[in-house]
DOVO-476450 format. One line per field, with one value per residue (C-alpha): x, y, z; residue number from 1. Coordinates in Angstrom, 3 decimals. Each point is the difference from the previous one (the first is absolute). Layout:
N
X: [X, ...]
Y: [Y, ...]
Z: [Z, ...]
seq: [NUM, ...]
end
This chain:
210
X: [-36.017, 2.419, 0.567, -1.633, 1.975, 1.737, -0.328, 1.747, -1.628, -1.419, 2.195, -1.150, -0.631, -0.271, 1.204, 2.766, 1.636, -0.446, 1.742, 2.907, 0.274, 0.028, 2.761, 2.090, -0.531, 0.922, 3.121, 1.216, -0.736, 2.729, 1.228, 0.675, 1.942, 2.014, 1.010, 0.923, 2.089, 1.903, 0.696, 1.271, 2.472, 1.918, 3.293, 0.528, -3.548, -1.526, 0.818, -2.766, 0.292, -0.132, -3.052, -1.889, 0.780, -1.126, -3.096, -1.094, 0.797, -0.636, -2.862, -1.823, 0.170, -1.347, -2.851, -0.868, -0.040, -1.989, -2.681, -0.129, -0.423, -2.814, -1.802, 0.234, -1.676, -2.539, 1.273, -0.502, 3.271, -0.307, 1.823, -0.642, 0.479, -1.551, 2.705, -0.684, 0.937, 3.253, 2.080, 0.643, 0.822, 2.489, 1.659, 0.109, 1.663, 2.560, 0.750, 0.561, 2.326, 1.903, 0.411, 1.243, 2.490, 1.254, 0.503, 1.856, 2.319, 0.466, -0.616, 1.515, -3.236, 0.719, 3.717, 1.820, -3.365, 0.773, -2.759, -2.533, 1.008, -0.251, -3.391, -1.411, 1.093, -1.992, -3.075, -0.500, -0.235, -2.343, -2.328, 0.255, -0.839, -2.970, -1.202, 0.196, -1.570, -2.913, -0.904, -1.249, -0.322, -1.374, 2.472, 0.887, 2.592, 0.235, 1.177, 2.230, 1.777, 0.147, 1.502, 2.614, 0.760, 0.505, 2.158, 2.064, 0.333, 1.252, 2.076, 2.073, 1.600, 1.063, 0.718, -1.975, -3.647, -1.128, -1.378, 3.528, 1.202, -2.331, -1.280, -3.367, -1.128, 0.495, -1.667, -3.019, -0.225, 0.044, -2.500, -2.238, -0.028, -1.017, -2.764, -1.412, 0.002, -1.685, -2.737, -0.489, -0.404, -2.510, -1.900, -0.446, -1.208, 2.925, 1.302, -0.685, 2.577, 0.998, 0.705, 2.105, 1.940, 0.560, 1.273, 2.450, 1.152, 0.629, 2.018, 2.178, 0.404, 0.943, 2.746, 1.216, 0.264, 1.747]
Y: [18.311, -2.850, -0.875, -3.228, -3.202, -0.795, -3.723, -2.349, -1.894, -3.447, -2.933, -2.187, -3.168, -2.865, 0.509, -2.615, 1.773, 3.366, -1.301, -1.351, 3.312, 1.938, -2.201, 0.478, 3.760, 0.210, -2.143, 1.799, 3.542, 2.579, 0.731, -3.667, -0.220, 3.097, -1.604, -3.316, 1.688, 2.246, -2.750, -2.244, 2.651, 0.370, -1.876, -2.857, 0.360, 2.922, 0.698, 0.523, 3.788, -0.328, -2.242, 2.292, 3.105, -1.656, -1.609, 3.281, 2.508, -2.132, -2.023, 0.895, 3.801, 0.683, -2.472, 1.487, 3.545, -1.260, -1.455, 3.190, 2.057, -2.204, 0.002, 3.787, 0.204, -2.736, -2.207, -3.726, -1.911, -2.259, -1.651, 2.901, 3.694, 2.787, 1.959, 3.200, -1.789, -1.398, 3.171, 0.487, -3.706, 0.064, 3.119, -1.565, -3.118, 2.010, 2.079, -3.103, -1.464, 3.287, -0.094, -3.604, 1.040, 2.779, -2.537, -2.305, 2.807, 1.841, -2.476, -3.183, -1.956, -2.823, 0.701, -0.605, -0.684, 1.804, -1.964, 1.191, 3.643, -0.448, -1.671, 2.731, 2.626, -1.947, -0.670, 3.668, 1.089, -2.931, 1.476, 3.368, -1.578, -1.799, 3.299, 1.836, -2.780, -0.607, 3.685, -0.681, -3.729, -2.814, -2.866, -2.761, 1.246, -3.583, -1.177, 3.020, -0.445, -3.793, 0.160, 2.594, -1.753, -3.419, 1.503, 1.754, -3.104, -2.076, 2.716, 1.403, -3.160, -1.436, 3.302, -0.796, -0.373, -3.478, -0.721, 0.365, -2.720, -2.569, -1.168, -1.203, -1.188, 3.509, 1.549, -2.312, 0.809, 3.758, -0.120, -2.434, 2.237, 3.003, -1.939, -1.318, 3.514, 1.417, -2.632, 0.809, 3.717, -0.790, -2.468, 2.667, 2.530, 2.183, 0.243, -1.139, -2.228, 3.000, 2.090, -2.831, -0.278, 3.757, -0.177, -2.787, 1.942, 3.116, -2.092, -1.251, 3.508, 1.389, -2.613, 0.456, 3.777, -0.383]
Z: [6.978, -0.682, -3.652, -1.219, 0.263, -3.297, -0.684, -2.405, -2.902, 0.715, -1.101, -2.876, 2.041, 0.724, 3.537, -0.164, -2.937, 1.699, 3.102, -2.062, -1.842, 3.286, 1.400, -3.164, 0.022, 3.682, -0.318, -3.126, 1.103, -0.793, 3.533, 0.748, -3.248, 0.916, 3.287, -1.668, -2.699, 2.397, 2.532, -2.792, -1.152, 3.275, -0.523, 2.443, 1.274, 1.910, 3.634, 2.552, -0.409, -3.791, 0.213, 2.374, -2.072, -3.235, 1.522, 1.556, -2.751, -3.097, 1.447, 3.197, 0.217, -3.520, 0.611, 3.409, -1.403, -3.002, 2.296, 2.077, -3.175, -1.316, 3.366, 0.167, -3.418, 0.810, -2.799, 0.394, 0.349, -3.018, -2.853, -2.347, 0.633, -2.038, -1.797, 1.906, 3.234, -1.388, -0.082, 3.715, 0.643, -2.897, 1.399, 3.472, -1.406, -1.953, 3.097, 2.143, -2.644, -0.148, 3.793, -0.220, -2.678, 2.295, 2.797, -2.389, -1.099, 3.308, 2.801, -1.390, -0.373, -2.426, 0.284, -3.295, -1.657, -3.233, -1.743, 2.576, -0.414, -3.752, 0.342, 2.215, -2.498, -2.598, 2.128, 0.887, -3.680, -0.635, 2.639, -1.748, -3.367, 1.551, 1.473, -3.320, -2.060, 2.349, -0.232, -3.520, -0.542, 2.113, 0.210, 2.441, 2.468, 1.281, -3.431, -0.511, 3.327, -0.271, -3.491, 0.906, 3.308, -1.588, -2.739, 2.642, 2.163, -2.932, -1.662, 2.847, 1.476, -3.365, -1.738, -3.162, -1.028, 1.040, -3.486, -1.410, 2.362, -1.533, 3.400, -1.242, 3.412, 1.378, -3.026, 0.411, 3.725, -0.628, -2.866, 1.895, 3.067, -2.088, -1.769, 3.276, 1.475, -3.119, 0.321, 3.700, -0.709, -2.760, 2.213, 2.689, -2.604, 1.023, -3.569, -3.508, -1.661, -2.122, 3.105, 1.415, -3.262, 0.015, 3.584, -0.878, -3.057, 2.074, 2.457, -2.853, -1.390, 3.407, 0.388, -3.577, 0.390, 3.364]
seq: [1, 2, 3, 4, 5, 6, 7, 8, 9, 10, 11, 12, 13, 14, 15, 16, 17, 18, 19, 20, 21, 22, 23, 24, 25, 26, 27, 28, 29, 30, 31, 32, 33, 34, 35, 36, 37, 38, 39, 40, 41, 42, 43, 44, 45, 46, 47, 48, 49, 50, 51, 52, 53, 54, 55, 56, 57, 58, 59, 60, 61, 62, 63, 64, 65, 66, 67, 68, 69, 70, 71, 72, 73, 74, 75, 76, 77, 78, 79, 80, 81, 82, 83, 84, 85, 86, 87, 88, 89, 90, 91, 92, 93, 94, 95, 96, 97, 98, 99, 100, 101, 102, 103, 104, 105, 106, 107, 108, 109, 110, 111, 112, 113, 114, 115, 116, 117, 118, 119, 120, 121, 122, 123, 124, 125, 126, 127, 128, 129, 130, 131, 132, 133, 134, 135, 136, 137, 138, 139, 140, 141, 142, 143, 144, 145, 146, 147, 148, 149, 150, 151, 152, 153, 154, 155, 156, 157, 158, 159, 160, 161, 162, 163, 164, 165, 166, 167, 168, 169, 170, 171, 172, 173, 174, 175, 176, 177, 178, 179, 180, 181, 182, 183, 184, 185, 186, 187, 188, 189, 190, 191, 192, 193, 194, 195, 196, 197, 198, 199, 200, 201, 202, 203, 204, 205, 206, 207, 208, 209, 210]
end
């Protein structure tokens, strides 16, 4: 007998706000951010080979395998995933990033992209931290990944934390993005505001330790 279908919680409503929250969650999901960060860190712009490798290994392949895994376990593809179904997707993502790092080092993908190699070596431990934390505590992986990704995107090119540079427009954009994402996760009943704050805090800690 097939296991029952695992469904997600109902959004808070009204429908217009739910739709906005779903769009925000979709556009700011971790794999899209991974792709944007890595493409941005290739000096002089990525070549076609660089772009395809990053799109596939940091974006498409983890998502495809994630969907296959959820379908195999009869879990609804939704905006919130029960913690017990997070472990395998996190391992898949870390494995794909490790393969991308191997291509960067051995096959010349992102040639001379020292920042990208550095970033991959940071993103893989972030996945490991997320795996270990979510074993015990429910937190927003969206906020964790978005926080660490935005910190990485602003830190690496300028070589210093963006707050130290006094670029208040950039600071406002980063903070505003995180607040909007936290609201979207709350609106969809995916996380409480406390779980979103914990996710953002873990993202900051992961970057600080790295």
